[in-house]
N, C-alpha and C positions, 0 to 999 in steps of 0.2 A: 285560187292563188293566194298563198299566205302573205301576211303583211311583211313588208320589207323594212327592216331597221335602217334609218338614214341619219348620217351625221349632220349636225347643225352648221349652217353657213355663217361662220364668225371670223374667218381669217381675212386680214387686210393685206394689200399688196406688199407693203414694206415688212410685214411679219413673215410672209412667205419667202421674200428675199433673204431674210435673216435665217430662216430654216435651211435654205440651200447653202448660203455662204458659210454660216457657222458650222454646218455639218461637214463641209469640205475642208475646213481648217481645223486641224487637231494638234496633238502633241508634236507630230513630226516636223511641222513648220518651224518649231523652236528648238528641237533637240537634234535634228538630223542635218542641218545645213553643212557642217564640216564633212559628214559622210558623203553628201551630194557633191561637195567641192572635190573630194578625192576621186569621185567617179568621172567628173566632167569639167571641172574648172568653173569659175564664176560665170563667164559668158555662156558656156555650154549649158549650165543649169538654168539660167534665165531664158535662153532660147528654147531649151527643151520643155520647160513648163509653159512657155507662151504657145508653142506649137501644140502641146497637149491641151491647153485651154481652147484653142481654135478647133481641134478635133472634137472636143467635148461639146462645143457650141454647134458643130455640124450634127452631132448625134442629138443635141437638144432640139434641132428642127423636127426630128421624128417624134420626140416626146411632146413638144408643143402641139404638133398636128393631131396627135391622139388625145391630148388633153382637151382640145377644142371639140373633137368628135365624141369623146367619152369622158365627160367631167364627173368621173366616179373615183372612189378610192380603190386602191389595189395596184396601181401602176402596171408593171410588167405582167403581173398575174392576170389582170383584167384584159390587157391588150393581147396576151397570148391566147386567152379564151376567145376573144372577138375574132381573131384572125385564123386560129388553128384548132380551136376546140379545147375541151376540158382536160385532156391528158397532157397536152403541152402546157396548159395553164398550171397544172400541178407541178410539172418539172420546174418551170420558171419560178413559181411561188416557193418551192422547196429550197432552191438555191438562194433566193433573195432573203428568205427568213433567217437562214443561218448567217448570211452576210450582215444583215442589220443587227441581229442580236449579238453577234460576236463583236461588232464595233462598239456597242453599248458597253460590253464588258471591258474592252480594250481601253476605252476612255476612263472608266473607273480605275483601272489599274494604273493608268498614266497619272492620275491624281495622287495615288500612293507613291508612284515613282518620283514625282516632284517632291513629295514629303521626304523621301530618302536623301535627296540632294540638299533641300533647304532646312529640314528639321530632323536630321538623322537620329538625334538623341531621343526623339519622341516616337518616330515611325519604326525605327529599327529596334523595337523592343519585343521580347518574347520569341526568340528564334524557335522555329518549328521544324523545318527540314529543308532540303534542297531538291529542286527538280530541274533537270537540264542545265545545271550550273547556276540556277537562280535560287538565292536564299529567300525563303518565305518567312516573314515575321508576323506575329499576331497584330502588331500595330498597323502594318500596311493592309492586312485583311480587313481590320475594323474601318480604316479610312475608306477603302473601296466599297465595302458593304453599306456604310452609312450614306455615302453619296448616291449609291444606287437606290436606296430606300427613299431618300429625300426627293429625287427626281421622279420616282414612281408616283409619289404623293402629289407632286406638282402637276403631273400629267393627268392624273385621275380627276383632279379638281376642276379641270376645264382646259379646252384648247386655247382659249383667249389668254389665260394666265400664263401658260407655258410659252405661247407664241410671243407675248409681250416681253416676257423674261428673255427669250431668245434674242429679240431685237436689242434690248438693253445690253446684253452680253456682247453682241456683235459690234455695237458702237464702241464699247470699251476695248474690245479686241483690236479693231482696226486703228482706233485712236492710239492705243498703247504701242502698236507696231510702228505706226508713223512717227510718233514721238521718239521712240528708241532709235529708229533709223536716222532721223535728223540729228539726234544727240551724238551718234557715232560718227556721222559725217563731219560735224563741226568740232569734234574733239581735236586738240592740238597734235596728238600722236597719230591720228588717222591720216591715211593718204590713199588716193586712188591707185597709186603705183603698187599698193599691196595686193591689188586684184590681178597683177601679172604673175604668171602667164594666164591668158584668158581661158585657155583650154588645158585639159590634163595632158602634160607632155608624154609623148610616146604612144598615145591612144588615137589622136586625130580628132578633128572637130566633128566630123560626121558621126563617128562611133560614140563620141562623148555625148552628143545631143541625143542620139538614139537610146542611150542608156537611161537618160532622164525621161524621154517619151514613154519608155517601157513601163515606168511606174505611174504614169498619168492616171490610169483607171483607179489606182489606189489613192493617189493624191487628191483627186476630184470627186471621189465617192461622196455623195451628199446632195449634189444638184438634182439627182434623180429622186430625192425626197419630195420634190414639188408635186409630181403626179400622185403621190400617196395622199397629199392634202387637197387634191383637186375638188373633191366632193364638198369641202368646207370653204371654198373660195366665196367670199362675199363681194365678188367683182367678176367681170367677164373673163372666161377662160382664155380669151384671145390675148390677154396680157401676159400669158405664161412665158412665151418665148422671150419677151423683153426682160422679164425677171430672171430667166435662166442666164441670159447673156450678161446682165449686170452682176449677178452672183459670181459667175465664172471669171469675169474681169477683175472683180475685187479679190477673188481667191488667187489669181495669177499675180496680182500686185503684191499681195501679202507674202507669197512665197519669194518673190523677187526681192522685196525689202528685207526679209530676214537673211537672205543670202548676202545682200550688200552690207547689211549691218555686221554680219559675221566676218566677211572677207576684207572689209576696209580697215578694221582695227589693227591688224597685223598681217604680214605676208601669209597668205592662206596656206601655202605649202608647209610653213612652219607649224601652223595650227594642226594640219593633218598629221605631221610627224610627231607632234606632242602627244598624240594618242589619248587626249582627255576624254573622259566618259561623256562630258557635256561641254563640247568645245565652244559653243556660242556663249555659254555662261562664263567660261574662263576668259574669253576675250572682253566681254562686257565688264566683268569684274576688274580686269586689269585697267580698263579705262575709267570706270566710275565707281568702283568699289561696291559696297553693299547696296547703295541706292540703285545702281544699274541693275544688279541682280534682282532687286525687288520689282523694278519696272518690267524686266523680262519675265519674271515669275508671274506677275499680274496678268500680262498678255497671255502667257501660257495657260494660266488657270481659266481665263475667259474662253480660250480655244477648246479646252477640255470640257468645260460646262456646256458650250454650244453643241459639241459633239454628243455628249450624254443626252441632252434635251432633244436635239433634232432626231437622233436615231431611236430614242424612245417613242417619239411620235410616229416615225415611219414604220417601225417594227409593229407597233400596236395596230396601226391602220391596215397593214398588210394582213396580219392575223385576223383582224375583224372582217376584211373582205373575204378571206378564205373560209372563215367560220360562217359568214352570211351565205356563202355559196354551198355550205354543207360539205366542203372538202375536208375541213377540220371539224371537230365537235361543235355542235350548234351554240354552245355557251360562248364561244369566241365571237359570235355574231350578235351578241346582246350588248345593249348600252346601259350604262349606270343609270339607276332610276332617277337620281337627282341631278347629276352633272352631265349626263348624256355623252359620256366618253366611253371608248372601248376598254373598260376597266379590266376585263378578263385577259385581254392581250397584254396590257400593261403589267398585270400581276404575274402572268406567265413569264414575260421578259425579265421581271425582277427575280422570280424564283430560279430561272435558268442561269442568270448571270451571277447570282449570289455564290454559286459554286466556283466560278472562274478564278477569283483571287487565290483560292487554295491550291491551284495548279501552277502558279507562278507565271510571270510575264512571258518568259521564253516559250513555254508550251502554248500560251494563248496566241502568241504571234504566228505560230504554225497554222492555227485555225483561221486567223484573219488573212494571212497570205493566201490561203486556199479560197477564202470567201471572195477575194478579188476576181477569181475565175467565175464564180457564180454571178456576180454583178455584171461582168463582161458578157456572159451568156444572155442576161436580161437586156443588155444594150442591143445585142444582135437581134433578139426577138422583136424588140420595139422598132428598130430601124427597118427590118424586113416587112413587118406588118404595115408600118406607115408608108413604105414604098408602094405597097399594093393599093393604097388609098387614092393614088394619083395615076394619070396616064400621060404619055408624051403628047398625044394629039387625038382629035376626034376620029382619025382614021384607024387608030388602034382600038378595036372593039372586040377583043377576044372574050371568050366566055367568062373567064375569071377576072376580067377588067371592066365589064360593062357598066358597073355602077361607080367606077372611079371618076374623079374630077380631073379635068384637063389642067395640069399645073406642071409643066416640064421642069421649071427651076426647082420646085420643091421635090419633085421625083428624083432629080439629079442629086440634090443634097441628101436625100434619104439613101440613095445608092452609095454616096460617099460615106454615109454613116454605117452602112453595111460593111463596106470595105475597111473602115477604121476599126469597127468592132472586131471584125475577123483578124485584122492585124494585131490588135491588142491580145486577142485570144491566142494567136500563134506565139507572140512574145512570151506568154506564160507557160506554154506547153511544149515548145520546140527546144530540145536540149541544146545548150550552148548560147541561147538567146539571153539578153541582159536581164529579163524578168522571169527566167525559168524557175519554177517552184522547187523548193528544197524537198528532200526526201521525206522529212516529217510532215510537210504540207501535203504531199501526195498521199501519205498514209491517212491523214485526217480527211482528205477528199474521198478516198475509197470507203472509209468508215461511214461518212455522211451519205454517200451514194447507196451503200448497203442498207442503212437505216431507212432511207427514202424508198428503196425498192420493197423493203419489208412492209412499211406502212402502206404503200400503194397496193400491195397484194391483199392486205387485210381489208382495205377500204374499197377495193376495186368494184365489187358487186354493188356496193352502196352508191358510189360515184356514177357508175354506169346506169343505175336504175333511175336517177333523177331525170325527169322529162326535160327535153331541150328547152321548151318554152318557159318552164319554171326556172331553169338555170340562167337563161337569158334575163329573166326578170330579176333574179337575185344578184347577179353580177353586174349587169349593164343598166339596170333601172328602167326608167320610163322615158329616156331621151328619144327624140323624134325618129331617129333612124335605126332603132333597135331591130327592126325586121330586116334590115339590109345587111345582115352579116354576110361575110364573104362566101363565095361559092366553094372555095377550097375547104373552109371550115365545115360547110354543109356536107361536102363529100366525105370528109373524115368522120363526121358524126354518124352519117348513114352507114359507112363501112364498119364502124365499131359496133353499131347496133346489129 
């Protein structure tokens, strides 16, 4: 059995919290509140995001259960392998890879977008062309590419430095949002009456809330970065669930505060009708002038940087796990000689995302919208596999459940996670639903599926030829229960052989 490369255990609990919370809060929390208000009204948005956070916490039960069982990097890729075998692992890993890498690129483009609002004379220089109605400038491409290169370097130099930076960014992020919200509440022109009506007129409270719940998988993508870092925990994996809950609560509070800060400054329906490109900035500027916009921009920059940093970490760890398992070229499974970081995955993410700014933000949004589907599929895999870890009682001793632990409450929560994941999936794929993917996103999805199918066919013989014991060792490591892989997985492996 060849030597298995392993990541160093350097991450502290509050750093992991920052990875999850910071990754879940991006540009949307600061740029989209007026759009959300137009969909659901203030109370509809807050209730929708709160319910979404609760559903994510339920899904988090499955993640934390598998983190305790399998404290290895790879997240959904490793869990799909553990429960259903190498082919399902490839499918899950393929979807997650695009999701994580696309969000890295999106955050870099968001930094350039902020520059267009705040420093247009600098960023909007050197007009190049237009794609999907979006004008691409040399200035914004340089801003995005430089930010991508800087965070690649930070991540290569060590998990400790990138995780500590993430924690500092998150403190600044939450502190900035809290200060901004308090400032808007105490301003003389602000009034809670501006939040009326609480729901979007003519839509109904239930439909308004459902429209916000539909975007919860997109809004909270990032808490699932925690399992990608599990191999680097310098603490007990049993703390994972508490960290997930705290991160999601902070994320829900942040979304709620930005909505309140936006809606309280002036009647929110007037803000919607104004049609401003950045409604929140317009309202804050009306109240506090340039100082207010600076504070808002500071919090937004922190949100963008936490997304860049957090998803660089998760993307590189996922690529490392797949490379170590020989599903991807073996180079991805190697660690940097000095820094002991998955540098090949980081450099690949950098190379892949450096092309993104040239395609314009609108085209990139199509890919990111599609990637929400891939992340939701990973949620479903995780909840299903966690569900099979437990059984309702000792009387239930079916063949595929004989090694499960009696834990009816956890099994019930995992079942709710399955249903929640399936519901999110339907909201994305059923025509007429609030989260239904746009036509360009469907095209991007089928292109990615086609590439995945082609890559799988090329690698099929190689992946199939790896002995099961070796792949167990490479993906699952030496944890004490590695021989207790599920009977369903064994059946699938034997059938494929």
